[in-house]
PDB file of N, CA, C, O and CB in Angstrom:
ATOM      1  N   MET A   1       5.130  -8.723   0.372  1.00  0.00           N
ATOM      2  CA  MET A   1       3.977  -8.642   1.277  1.00  0.00           C
ATOM      3  C   MET A   1       2.916  -9.582   0.804  1.00  0.00           C
ATOM      4  O   MET A   1       3.110 -10.798   0.804  1.00  0.00           O
ATOM      5  CB  MET A   1       3.421  -7.211   1.364  1.00  0.00           C
ATOM      6  N   MET A   2       1.763  -9.025   0.390  1.00  0.00           N
ATOM      7  CA  MET A   2       0.607  -9.834   0.035  1.00  0.00           C
ATOM      8  C   MET A   2       0.244  -9.687  -1.407  1.00  0.00           C
ATOM      9  O   MET A   2      -0.872 -10.052  -1.777  1.00  0.00           O
ATOM     10  CB  MET A   2      -0.564  -9.476   0.884  1.00  0.00           C
ATOM     11  N   GLY A   3       1.103  -9.179  -2.247  1.00  0.00           N
ATOM     12  CA  GLY A   3       0.732  -8.964  -3.590  1.00  0.00           C
ATOM     13  C   GLY A   3       0.020  -7.609  -3.825  1.00  0.00           C
ATOM     14  O   GLY A   3      -0.112  -6.787  -2.917  1.00  0.00           O
ATOM     15  N   SER A   4      -0.410  -7.424  -5.029  1.00  0.00           N
ATOM     16  CA  SER A   4      -1.051  -6.152  -5.300  1.00  0.00           C
ATOM     17  C   SER A   4      -2.476  -6.147  -4.746  1.00  0.00           C
ATOM     18  O   SER A   4      -3.213  -7.127  -4.855  1.00  0.00           O
ATOM     19  CB  SER A   4      -1.056  -5.865  -6.808  1.00  0.00           C
ATOM     20  N   ARG A   5      -2.836  -5.010  -4.147  1.00  0.00           N
ATOM     21  CA  ARG A   5      -4.151  -4.885  -3.557  1.00  0.00           C
ATOM     22  C   ARG A   5      -5.109  -4.209  -4.531  1.00  0.00           C
ATOM     23  O   ARG A   5      -6.280  -4.029  -4.196  1.00  0.00           O
ATOM     24  CB  ARG A   5      -4.077  -4.103  -2.247  1.00  0.00           C
ATOM     25  N   GLY A   6      -4.672  -3.843  -5.680  1.00  0.00           N
ATOM     26  CA  GLY A   6      -5.549  -3.172  -6.639  1.00  0.00           C
ATOM     27  C   GLY A   6      -5.567  -1.684  -6.408  1.00  0.00           C
ATOM     28  O   GLY A   6      -5.129  -1.173  -5.377  1.00  0.00           O
ATOM     29  N   TYR A   7      -6.094  -1.005  -7.416  1.00  0.00           N
ATOM     30  CA  TYR A   7      -6.151   0.487  -7.323  1.00  0.00           C
ATOM     31  C   TYR A   7      -7.561   0.858  -6.956  1.00  0.00           C
ATOM     32  O   TYR A   7      -8.515   0.150  -7.280  1.00  0.00           O
ATOM     33  CB  TYR A   7      -5.719   1.198  -8.682  1.00  0.00           C
ATOM     34  N   LYS A   8      -7.683   1.995  -6.266  1.00  0.00           N
ATOM     35  CA  LYS A   8      -8.972   2.632  -6.024  1.00  0.00           C
ATOM     36  C   LYS A   8      -9.038   3.880  -6.841  1.00  0.00           C
ATOM     37  O   LYS A   8      -8.493   4.919  -6.467  1.00  0.00           O
ATOM     38  CB  LYS A   8      -9.190   2.942  -4.532  1.00  0.00           C
ATOM     39  N   GLY A   9      -9.695   3.779  -7.937  1.00  0.00           N
ATOM     40  CA  GLY A   9      -9.880   4.978  -8.773  1.00  0.00           C
ATOM     41  C   GLY A   9      -8.839   5.034  -9.876  1.00  0.00           C
ATOM     42  O   GLY A   9      -7.820   4.345  -9.848  1.00  0.00           O
ATOM     43  N   GLY A  10      -9.134   5.873 -10.837  1.00  0.00           N
ATOM     44  CA  GLY A  10      -8.308   5.996 -11.995  1.00  0.00           C
ATOM     45  C   GLY A  10      -7.015   6.720 -11.746  1.00  0.00           C
ATOM     46  O   GLY A  10      -6.010   6.452 -12.403  1.00  0.00           O
ATOM     47  N   GLU A  11      -7.032   7.659 -10.778  1.00  0.00           N
ATOM     48  CA  GLU A  11      -5.816   8.449 -10.596  1.00  0.00           C
ATOM     49  C   GLU A  11      -4.697   7.609 -10.083  1.00  0.00           C
ATOM     50  O   GLU A  11      -3.551   7.884 -10.439  1.00  0.00           O
ATOM     51  CB  GLU A  11      -6.055   9.596  -9.658  1.00  0.00           C
ATOM     52  N   GLU A  12      -4.932   6.579  -9.255  1.00  0.00           N
ATOM     53  CA  GLU A  12      -3.871   5.697  -8.830  1.00  0.00           C
ATOM     54  C   GLU A  12      -3.288   4.886  -9.954  1.00  0.00           C
ATOM     55  O   GLU A  12      -2.074   4.700 -10.051  1.00  0.00           O
ATOM     56  CB  GLU A  12      -4.363   4.795  -7.779  1.00  0.00           C
ATOM     57  N   CYS A  13      -4.180   4.400 -10.811  1.00  0.00           N
ATOM     58  CA  CYS A  13      -3.722   3.647 -11.982  1.00  0.00           C
ATOM     59  C   CYS A  13      -2.893   4.553 -12.899  1.00  0.00           C
ATOM     60  O   CYS A  13      -1.860   4.118 -13.409  1.00  0.00           O
ATOM     61  CB  CYS A  13      -4.931   3.050 -12.757  1.00  0.00           C
ATOM     62  N   ASP A  14      -3.310   5.766 -13.113  1.00  0.00           N
ATOM     63  CA  ASP A  14      -2.542   6.708 -13.938  1.00  0.00           C
ATOM     64  C   ASP A  14      -1.229   7.086 -13.313  1.00  0.00           C
ATOM     65  O   ASP A  14      -0.232   7.268 -14.012  1.00  0.00           O
ATOM     66  CB  ASP A  14      -3.341   7.949 -14.193  1.00  0.00           C
ATOM     67  N   ALA A  15      -1.216   7.211 -11.962  1.00  0.00           N
ATOM     68  CA  ALA A  15       0.048   7.598 -11.289  1.00  0.00           C
ATOM     69  C   ALA A  15       1.092   6.517 -11.345  1.00  0.00           C
ATOM     70  O   ALA A  15       2.285   6.821 -11.332  1.00  0.00           O
ATOM     71  CB  ALA A  15      -0.211   7.952  -9.844  1.00  0.00           C
ATOM     72  N   PHE A  16       0.691   5.268 -11.407  1.00  0.00           N
ATOM     73  CA  PHE A  16       1.645   4.175 -11.402  1.00  0.00           C
ATOM     74  C   PHE A  16       1.997   3.629 -12.822  1.00  0.00           C
ATOM     75  O   PHE A  16       2.967   2.887 -12.969  1.00  0.00           O
ATOM     76  CB  PHE A  16       1.090   3.058 -10.552  1.00  0.00           C
ATOM     77  N   SER A  17       1.226   3.991 -13.831  1.00  0.00           N
ATOM     78  CA  SER A  17       1.529   3.508 -15.193  1.00  0.00           C
ATOM     79  C   SER A  17       2.385   4.476 -15.959  1.00  0.00           C
ATOM     80  O   SER A  17       2.181   5.690 -15.913  1.00  0.00           O
ATOM     81  CB  SER A  17       0.254   3.254 -15.963  1.00  0.00           C
ATOM     82  N   ARG A  18       3.337   3.930 -16.657  1.00  0.00           N
ATOM     83  CA  ARG A  18       4.304   4.766 -17.383  1.00  0.00           C
ATOM     84  C   ARG A  18       3.665   5.466 -18.572  1.00  0.00           C
ATOM     85  O   ARG A  18       4.003   6.614 -18.862  1.00  0.00           O
ATOM     86  CB  ARG A  18       5.481   3.920 -17.858  1.00  0.00           C
ATOM     87  N   GLY A  19       2.742   4.795 -19.272  1.00  0.00           N
ATOM     88  CA  GLY A  19       2.110   5.393 -20.415  1.00  0.00           C
ATOM     89  C   GLY A  19       1.335   6.691 -20.005  1.00  0.00           C
ATOM     90  O   GLY A  19       1.427   7.720 -20.674  1.00  0.00           O
ATOM     91  N   SER A  20       0.611   6.604 -18.940  1.00  0.00           N
ATOM     92  CA  SER A  20      -0.157   7.775 -18.491  1.00  0.00           C
ATOM     93  C   SER A  20       0.759   8.827 -17.950  1.00  0.00           C
ATOM     94  O   SER A  20       0.429  10.009 -18.047  1.00  0.00           O
ATOM     95  CB  SER A  20      -1.182   7.389 -17.433  1.00  0.00           C
ATOM     96  N   ARG A  21       1.920   8.468 -17.371  1.00  0.00           N
ATOM     97  CA  ARG A  21       2.835   9.460 -16.797  1.00  0.00           C
ATOM     98  C   ARG A  21       3.410  10.345 -17.926  1.00  0.00           C
ATOM     99  O   ARG A  21       3.745  11.510 -17.710  1.00  0.00           O
ATOM    100  CB  ARG A  21       3.992   8.751 -15.999  1.00  0.00           C
ATOM    101  N   ARG A  22       3.513   9.768 -19.111  1.00  0.00           N
ATOM    102  CA  ARG A  22       4.052  10.543 -20.253  1.00  0.00           C
ATOM    103  C   ARG A  22       3.030  11.544 -20.809  1.00  0.00           C
ATOM    104  O   ARG A  22       3.404  12.552 -21.409  1.00  0.00           O
ATOM    105  CB  ARG A  22       4.496   9.589 -21.376  1.00  0.00           C
ATOM    106  N   ILE A  23       1.734  11.256 -20.603  1.00  0.00           N
ATOM    107  CA  ILE A  23       0.686  12.098 -21.168  1.00  0.00           C
ATOM    108  C   ILE A  23       0.132  13.105 -20.196  1.00  0.00           C
ATOM    109  O   ILE A  23      -0.096  14.265 -20.540  1.00  0.00           O
ATOM    110  CB  ILE A  23      -0.419  11.256 -21.671  1.00  0.00           C
ATOM    111  N   LEU A  24      -0.084  12.645 -18.961  1.00  0.00           N
ATOM    112  CA  LEU A  24      -0.744  13.518 -17.958  1.00  0.00           C
ATOM    113  C   LEU A  24       0.291  14.292 -17.142  1.00  0.00           C
ATOM    114  O   LEU A  24       1.440  13.879 -16.988  1.00  0.00           O
ATOM    115  CB  LEU A  24      -1.642  12.677 -17.006  1.00  0.00           C
ATOM    116  N   PHE A  25      -0.160  15.403 -16.641  1.00  0.00           N
ATOM    117  CA  PHE A  25       0.666  16.199 -15.739  1.00  0.00           C
ATOM    118  C   PHE A  25      -0.115  16.545 -14.498  1.00  0.00           C
ATOM    119  O   PHE A  25      -1.277  16.948 -14.557  1.00  0.00           O
ATOM    120  CB  PHE A  25       1.164  17.472 -16.426  1.00  0.00           C
ATOM    121  N   TRP A  26       0.560  16.376 -13.355  1.00  0.00           N
ATOM    122  CA  TRP A  26      -0.088  16.684 -12.083  1.00  0.00           C
ATOM    123  C   TRP A  26       0.550  17.915 -11.452  1.00  0.00           C
ATOM    124  O   TRP A  26       1.637  18.344 -11.839  1.00  0.00           O
ATOM    125  CB  TRP A  26      -0.002  15.481 -11.123  1.00  0.00           C
ATOM    126  N   GLN A  27      -0.153  18.468 -10.473  1.00  0.00           N
ATOM    127  CA  GLN A  27       0.406  19.603  -9.735  1.00  0.00           C
ATOM    128  C   GLN A  27       1.551  19.064  -8.820  1.00  0.00           C
ATOM    129  O   GLN A  27       1.710  17.863  -8.602  1.00  0.00           O
ATOM    130  CB  GLN A  27      -0.732  20.346  -8.878  1.00  0.00           C
ATOM    131  N   ARG A  28       2.315  20.031  -8.316  1.00  0.00           N
ATOM    132  CA  ARG A  28       3.423  19.645  -7.481  1.00  0.00           C
ATOM    133  C   ARG A  28       2.906  18.919  -6.253  1.00  0.00           C
ATOM    134  O   ARG A  28       2.020  19.409  -5.553  1.00  0.00           O
ATOM    135  CB  ARG A  28       4.254  20.863  -7.085  1.00  0.00           C
ATOM    136  N   GLY A  29       3.477  17.729  -5.995  1.00  0.00           N
ATOM    137  CA  GLY A  29       3.136  16.959  -4.795  1.00  0.00           C
ATOM    138  C   GLY A  29       1.957  16.033  -4.939  1.00  0.00           C
ATOM    139  O   GLY A  29       1.663  15.270  -4.018  1.00  0.00           O
ATOM    140  N   ALA A  30       1.253  16.074  -6.094  1.00  0.00           N
ATOM    141  CA  ALA A  30       0.031  15.297  -6.238  1.00  0.00           C
ATOM    142  C   ALA A  30       0.379  13.828  -6.389  1.00  0.00           C
ATOM    143  O   ALA A  30      -0.305  12.978  -5.819  1.00  0.00           O
ATOM    144  CB  ALA A  30      -0.797  15.787  -7.442  1.00  0.00           C
ATOM    145  N   LEU A  31       1.435  13.501  -7.147  1.00  0.00           N
ATOM    146  CA  LEU A  31       1.812  12.134  -7.340  1.00  0.00           C
ATOM    147  C   LEU A  31       2.253  11.523  -5.995  1.00  0.00           C
ATOM    148  O   LEU A  31       1.892  10.392  -5.669  1.00  0.00           O
ATOM    149  CB  LEU A  31       2.926  12.032  -8.393  1.00  0.00           C
ATOM    150  N   ARG A  32       3.029  12.281  -5.234  1.00  0.00           N
ATOM    151  CA  ARG A  32       3.506  11.761  -3.984  1.00  0.00           C
ATOM    152  C   ARG A  32       2.335  11.476  -3.048  1.00  0.00           C
ATOM    153  O   ARG A  32       2.361  10.491  -2.309  1.00  0.00           O
ATOM    154  CB  ARG A  32       4.487  12.733  -3.345  1.00  0.00           C
ATOM    155  N   THR A  33       1.318  12.319  -3.070  1.00  0.00           N
ATOM    156  CA  THR A  33       0.131  12.137  -2.224  1.00  0.00           C
ATOM    157  C   THR A  33      -0.619  10.910  -2.660  1.00  0.00           C
ATOM    158  O   THR A  33      -1.060  10.146  -1.801  1.00  0.00           O
ATOM    159  CB  THR A  33      -0.790  13.368  -2.278  1.00  0.00           C
ATOM    160  N   ILE A  34      -0.791  10.673  -3.937  1.00  0.00           N
ATOM    161  CA  ILE A  34      -1.473   9.509  -4.464  1.00  0.00           C
ATOM    162  C   ILE A  34      -0.717   8.220  -4.074  1.00  0.00           C
ATOM    163  O   ILE A  34      -1.319   7.259  -3.596  1.00  0.00           O
ATOM    164  CB  ILE A  34      -1.608   9.621  -6.000  1.00  0.00           C
ATOM    165  N   LYS A  35       0.583   8.221  -4.283  1.00  0.00           N
ATOM    166  CA  LYS A  35       1.345   7.031  -3.974  1.00  0.00           C
ATOM    167  C   LYS A  35       1.435   6.771  -2.492  1.00  0.00           C
ATOM    168  O   LYS A  35       1.409   5.615  -2.070  1.00  0.00           O
ATOM    169  CB  LYS A  35       2.712   7.138  -4.548  1.00  0.00           C
ATOM    170  N   ARG A  36       1.540   7.805  -1.691  1.00  0.00           N
ATOM    171  CA  ARG A  36       1.561   7.648  -0.218  1.00  0.00           C
ATOM    172  C   ARG A  36       0.246   7.040   0.257  1.00  0.00           C
ATOM    173  O   ARG A  36       0.241   6.150   1.107  1.00  0.00           O
ATOM    174  CB  ARG A  36       1.806   9.024   0.490  1.00  0.00           C
ATOM    175  N   ARG A  37      -0.857   7.514  -0.286  1.00  0.00           N
ATOM    176  CA  ARG A  37      -2.213   6.968   0.088  1.00  0.00           C
ATOM    177  C   ARG A  37      -2.281   5.493  -0.268  1.00  0.00           C
ATOM    178  O   ARG A  37      -2.772   4.693   0.528  1.00  0.00           O
ATOM    179  CB  ARG A  37      -3.382   7.751  -0.651  1.00  0.00           C
ATOM    180  N   TYR A  38      -1.798   5.112  -1.451  1.00  0.00           N
ATOM    181  CA  TYR A  38      -1.851   3.727  -1.940  1.00  0.00           C
ATOM    182  C   TYR A  38      -1.028   2.790  -1.031  1.00  0.00           C
ATOM    183  O   TYR A  38      -1.507   1.735  -0.614  1.00  0.00           O
ATOM    184  CB  TYR A  38      -1.325   3.653  -3.402  1.00  0.00           C
ATOM    185  N   TRP A  39       0.219   3.199  -0.735  1.00  0.00           N
ATOM    186  CA  TRP A  39       1.084   2.348   0.078  1.00  0.00           C
ATOM    187  C   TRP A  39       0.631   2.329   1.511  1.00  0.00           C
ATOM    188  O   TRP A  39       0.824   1.311   2.176  1.00  0.00           O
ATOM    189  CB  TRP A  39       2.522   2.811   0.000  1.00  0.00           C
ATOM    190  N   LYS A  40       0.058   3.351   2.021  1.00  0.00           N
ATOM    191  CA  LYS A  40      -0.489   3.347   3.397  1.00  0.00           C
ATOM    192  C   LYS A  40      -1.614   2.342   3.480  1.00  0.00           C
ATOM    193  O   LYS A  40      -1.695   1.564   4.430  1.00  0.00           O
ATOM    194  CB  LYS A  40      -0.997   4.763   3.816  1.00  0.00           C
ATOM    195  N   ARG A  41      -2.483   2.359   2.482  1.00  0.00           N
ATOM    196  CA  ARG A  41      -3.614   1.371   2.460  1.00  0.00           C
ATOM    197  C   ARG A  41      -3.064  -0.022   2.363  1.00  0.00           C
ATOM    198  O   ARG A  41      -3.594  -0.909   3.031  1.00  0.00           O
ATOM    199  CB  ARG A  41      -4.592   1.635   1.267  1.00  0.00           C
ATOM    200  N   THR A  42      -2.009  -0.292   1.558  1.00  0.00           N
ATOM    201  CA  THR A  42      -1.399  -1.589   1.420  1.00  0.00           C
ATOM    202  C   THR A  42      -0.787  -2.082   2.721  1.00  0.00           C
ATOM    203  O   THR A  42      -0.959  -3.237   3.110  1.00  0.00           O
ATOM    204  CB  THR A  42      -0.361  -1.546   0.352  1.00  0.00           C
ATOM    205  N   ARG A  43      -0.059  -1.170   3.395  1.00  0.00           N
ATOM    206  CA  ARG A  43       0.532  -1.584   4.733  1.00  0.00           C
ATOM    207  C   ARG A  43      -0.502  -1.839   5.743  1.00  0.00           C
ATOM    208  O   ARG A  43      -0.346  -2.766   6.538  1.00  0.00           O
ATOM    209  CB  ARG A  43       1.472  -0.527   5.284  1.00  0.00           C
ATOM    210  N   LYS A  44      -1.568  -1.076   5.776  1.00  0.00           N
ATOM    211  CA  LYS A  44      -2.663  -1.271   6.724  1.00  0.00           C
ATOM    212  C   LYS A  44      -3.351  -2.628   6.457  1.00  0.00           C
ATOM    213  O   LYS A  44      -3.694  -3.350   7.393  1.00  0.00           O
ATOM    214  CB  LYS A  44      -3.692  -0.099   6.619  1.00  0.00           C
ATOM    215  N   ALA A  45      -3.541  -2.953   5.196  1.00  0.00           N
ATOM    216  CA  ALA A  45      -4.190  -4.290   4.878  1.00  0.00           C
ATOM    217  C   ALA A  45      -3.278  -5.439   5.307  1.00  0.00           C
ATOM    218  O   ALA A  45      -3.755  -6.459   5.803  1.00  0.00           O
ATOM    219  CB  ALA A  45      -4.504  -4.422   3.321  1.00  0.00           C
ATOM    220  N   ALA A  46      -1.941  -5.274   5.113  1.00  0.00           N
ATOM    221  CA  ALA A  46      -1.025  -6.347   5.497  1.00  0.00           C
ATOM    222  C   ALA A  46      -0.979  -6.456   7.031  1.00  0.00           C
ATOM    223  O   ALA A  46      -0.921  -7.561   7.571  1.00  0.00           O
ATOM    224  CB  ALA A  46       0.406  -6.089   4.914  1.00  0.00           C
ATOM    225  N   HIS A  47      -1.004  -5.326   7.722  1.00  0.00           N
ATOM    226  CA  HIS A  47      -1.022  -5.341   9.182  1.00  0.00           C
ATOM    227  C   HIS A  47      -2.290  -6.062   9.705  1.00  0.00           C
ATOM    228  O   HIS A  47      -2.221  -6.903  10.601  1.00  0.00           O
ATOM    229  CB  HIS A  47      -0.955  -3.885   9.733  1.00  0.00           C
ATOM    230  N   ASN A  48      -3.442  -5.703   9.114  1.00  0.00           N
ATOM    231  CA  ASN A  48      -4.684  -6.349   9.525  1.00  0.00           C
ATOM    232  C   ASN A  48      -4.676  -7.849   9.261  1.00  0.00           C
ATOM    233  O   ASN A  48      -5.246  -8.623  10.030  1.00  0.00           O
ATOM    234  CB  ASN A  48      -5.853  -5.716   8.812  1.00  0.00           C
ATOM    235  N   GLU A  49      -4.037  -8.250   8.185  1.00  0.00           N
ATOM    236  CA  GLU A  49      -3.983  -9.696   7.864  1.00  0.00           C
ATOM    237  C   GLU A  49      -3.133 -10.391   8.877  1.00  0.00           C
ATOM    238  O   GLU A  49      -3.477 -11.496   9.295  1.00  0.00           O
ATOM    239  CB  GLU A  49      -3.428  -9.952   6.439  1.00  0.00           C
ATOM    240  N   VAL A  50      -2.036  -9.802   9.298  1.00  0.00           N
ATOM    241  CA  VAL A  50      -1.140 -10.418  10.300  1.00  0.00           C
ATOM    242  C   VAL A  50      -1.899 -10.517  11.644  1.00  0.00           C
ATOM    243  O   VAL A  50      -1.856 -11.550  12.313  1.00  0.00           O
ATOM    244  CB  VAL A  50       0.202  -9.570  10.468  1.00  0.00           C
ATOM    245  N   VAL A  51      -2.568  -9.468  12.009  1.00  0.00           N
ATOM    246  CA  VAL A  51      -3.332  -9.462  13.294  1.00  0.00           C
ATOM    247  C   VAL A  51      -4.456 -10.492  13.221  1.00  0.00           C
ATOM    248  O   VAL A  51      -4.688 -11.228  14.180  1.00  0.00           O
ATOM    249  CB  VAL A  51      -3.930  -8.027  13.601  1.00  0.00           C
ATOM    250  N   ARG A  52      -5.148 -10.547  12.093  1.00  0.00           N
ATOM    251  CA  ARG A  52      -6.288 -11.471  11.954  1.00  0.00           C
ATOM    252  C   ARG A  52      -5.852 -12.950  12.019  1.00  0.00           C
ATOM    253  O   ARG A  52      -6.585 -13.774  12.566  1.00  0.00           O
ATOM    254  CB  ARG A  52      -7.017 -11.205  10.623  1.00  0.00           C
ATOM    255  N   THR A  53      -4.690 -13.294  11.478  1.00  0.00           N
ATOM    256  CA  THR A  53      -4.260 -14.655  11.502  1.00  0.00           C
ATOM    257  C   THR A  53      -3.528 -15.012  12.778  1.00  0.00           C
ATOM    258  O   THR A  53      -3.312 -16.197  13.032  1.00  0.00           O
ATOM    259  CB  THR A  53      -3.404 -14.926  10.334  1.00  0.00           C
ATOM    260  N   GLY A  54      -3.145 -14.068  13.575  1.00  0.00           N
ATOM    261  CA  GLY A  54      -2.508 -14.375  14.873  1.00  0.00           C
ATOM    262  C   GLY A  54      -1.056 -14.612  14.769  1.00  0.00           C
ATOM    263  O   GLY A  54      -0.463 -15.139  15.711  1.00  0.00           O
ATOM    264  N   ILE A  55      -0.418 -14.247  13.651  1.00  0.00           N
ATOM    265  CA  ILE A  55       1.037 -14.451  13.486  1.00  0.00           C
ATOM    266  C   ILE A  55       1.804 -13.536  14.452  1.00  0.00           C
ATOM    267  O   ILE A  55       2.855 -13.919  14.965  1.00  0.00           O
ATOM    268  CB  ILE A  55       1.477 -14.169  12.003  1.00  0.00           C
ATOM    269  N   ALA A  56       1.297 -12.370  14.691  1.00  0.00           N
ATOM    270  CA  ALA A  56       1.963 -11.384  15.534  1.00  0.00           C
ATOM    271  C   ALA A  56       2.155 -11.937  16.954  1.00  0.00           C
ATOM    272  O   ALA A  56       3.205 -11.704  17.553  1.00  0.00           O
ATOM    273  CB  ALA A  56       1.150 -10.069  15.570  1.00  0.00           C
ATOM    274  N   ALA A  57       1.179 -12.657  17.506  1.00  0.00           N
ATOM    275  CA  ALA A  57       1.291 -13.200  18.849  1.00  0.00           C
ATOM    276  C   ALA A  57       2.388 -14.251  18.909  1.00  0.00           C
ATOM    277  O   ALA A  57       3.069 -14.357  19.929  1.00  0.00           O
ATOM    278  CB  ALA A  57      -0.041 -13.795  19.300  1.00  0.00           C
ATOM    279  N   ILE A  58       2.576 -15.009  17.880  1.00  0.00           N
ATOM    280  CA  ILE A  58       3.579 -16.050  17.880  1.00  0.00           C
ATOM    281  C   ILE A  58       4.990 -15.471  17.765  1.00  0.00           C
ATOM    282  O   ILE A  58       5.912 -15.946  18.428  1.00  0.00           O
ATOM    283  CB  ILE A  58       3.316 -17.023  16.748  1.00  0.00           C
ATOM    284  N   VAL A  59       5.159 -14.448  16.928  1.00  0.00           N
ATOM    285  CA  VAL A  59       6.444 -13.865  16.661  1.00  0.00           C
ATOM    286  C   VAL A  59       6.879 -13.011  17.855  1.00  0.00           C
ATOM    287  O   VAL A  59       8.066 -13.012  18.181  1.00  0.00           O
ATOM    288  CB  VAL A  59       6.401 -13.034  15.372  1.00  0.00           C
ATOM    289  N   CYS A  60       5.981 -12.286  18.519  1.00  0.00           N
ATOM    290  CA  CYS A  60       6.317 -11.353  19.569  1.00  0.00           C
ATOM    291  C   CYS A  60       6.424 -12.000  20.969  1.00  0.00           C
ATOM    292  O   CYS A  60       6.686 -11.310  21.954  1.00  0.00           O
ATOM    293  CB  CYS A  60       5.293 -10.264  19.594  1.00  0.00           C
ATOM    294  N   GLU A  61       6.221 -13.311  21.046  1.00  0.00           N
ATOM    295  CA  GLU A  61       6.243 -13.948  22.331  1.00  0.00           C
ATOM    296  C   GLU A  61       7.680 -14.073  22.877  1.00  0.00           C
ATOM    297  O   GLU A  61       8.562 -14.480  22.122  1.00  0.00           O
ATOM    298  CB  GLU A  61       5.588 -15.312  22.233  1.00  0.00           C
ATOM    299  N   PRO A  62       7.951 -13.745  24.137  1.00  0.00           N
ATOM    300  CA  PRO A  62       9.324 -13.889  24.650  1.00  0.00           C
ATOM    301  C   PRO A  62       9.778 -15.367  24.668  1.00  0.00           C
ATOM    302  O   PRO A  62       8.948 -16.275  24.716  1.00  0.00           O
ATOM    303  CB  PRO A  62       9.417 -13.292  26.076  1.00  0.00           C
ATOM    304  N   GLU A  63      11.116 -15.593  24.628  1.00  0.00           N
ATOM    305  CA  GLU A  63      11.613 -16.938  24.539  1.00  0.00           C
ATOM    306  C   GLU A  63      11.453 -17.720  25.834  1.00  0.00           C
ATOM    307  O   GLU A  63      11.272 -18.937  25.789  1.00  0.00           O
ATOM    308  CB  GLU A  63      13.037 -16.912  24.141  1.00  0.00           C
ATOM    309  N   GLY A  64      11.514 -17.071  26.969  1.00  0.00           N
ATOM    310  CA  GLY A  64      11.458 -17.792  28.260  1.00  0.00           C
ATOM    311  C   GLY A  64      10.096 -18.370  28.591  1.00  0.00           C
ATOM    312  O   GLY A  64       9.983 -19.173  29.517  1.00  0.00           O
ATOM    313  N   MET A  65       9.060 -17.986  27.861  1.00  0.00           N
ATOM    314  CA  MET A  65       7.710 -18.426  28.270  1.00  0.00           C
ATOM    315  C   MET A  65       7.338 -19.652  27.523  1.00  0.00           C
ATOM    316  O   MET A  65       6.245 -20.184  27.716  1.00  0.00           O
ATOM    317  CB  MET A  65       6.662 -17.338  28.037  1.00  0.00           C
TER     318      MET A  65
END
């Protein structure tokens, strides 16, 4: 995609780093929630970048036109 977008807050950094995963413990489903929030933000940023540059209009155009 567009590379790493960076982390928002320490809990995302802790959730993705192996060193912190060995030390910290989260409640059931907390890691999944953190990771889902991170990847949703990354996909949204990539989508906005595609829309902003206008690549979507070029790719989605029918061949006959």
